[in-house]
C-alpha positions as CSV (number, residue, x, y, z in Angstrom):
1,M,-10.4,1.0,9.5
2,T,-7.2,2.9,8.0
3,L,-4.2,1.3,7.3
4,N,-0.8,2.8,7.1
5,C,2.1,2.2,5.0
6,P,4.5,-0.1,6.9
7,D,7.5,2.2,5.2
8,C,6.4,5.8,5.3
9,D,3.4,5.7,7.8
10,F,1.4,7.6,5.2
11,E,-2.3,6.6,5.2
12,L,-3.0,4.0,2.4
13,I,-5.7,4.4,-0.1
14,E,-7.9,2.0,-1.1
15,F,-7.6,1.5,-5.3
16,D,-11.1,0.6,-5.9
17,P,-13.9,0.7,-3.0
18,G,-14.2,-2.6,-2.0
19,S,-11.2,-4.5,-3.8
20,G,-9.2,-4.7,-0.8
21,I,-6.0,-3.3,-2.7
22,F,-4.6,-0.3,-1.0
23,H,-1.8,1.7,-2.3
24,C,0.8,4.4,-0.7
25,P,-0.1,7.9,-2.1
26,N,3.6,8.8,-1.3
27,H,5.6,8.8,-4.5
28,E,8.9,8.9,-2.7
29,C,7.9,5.6,-0.8
30,T,9.3,2.2,-2.1
31,F,5.7,0.5,-0.9
32,I,3.5,-0.1,-4.0
33,Y,0.5,-1.6,-2.5
34,F,-0.9,-4.2,0.0
35,D,-3.5,-6.6,-0.9
36,K,-5.9,-7.3,2.0
37,N,-7.1,-10.5,0.4
38,T,-3.7,-12.1,0.5
39,G,-2.1,-10.2,2.9
40,K,0.7,-9.8,0.2
41,K,3.0,-6.5,0.4
42,Y,4.5,-5.3,-2.8
43,R,7.7,-2.9,-2.9
44,K,9.5,-1.5,-6.0
45,N,12.9,-3.3,-6.5
46,E,15.9,-1.4,-5.2
47,K,19.1,-1.3,-7.2
């Protein structure tokens, strides 16, 4: 199962296999990572 970034549609990469934490490889994107275990999505603060 592949997950895509909700902000830029890049394919998310699992931080550590089996961890359930996926990060966005696009450095321009404000999305940081998604925790599949809790369902929480983390983004950079926009100022």
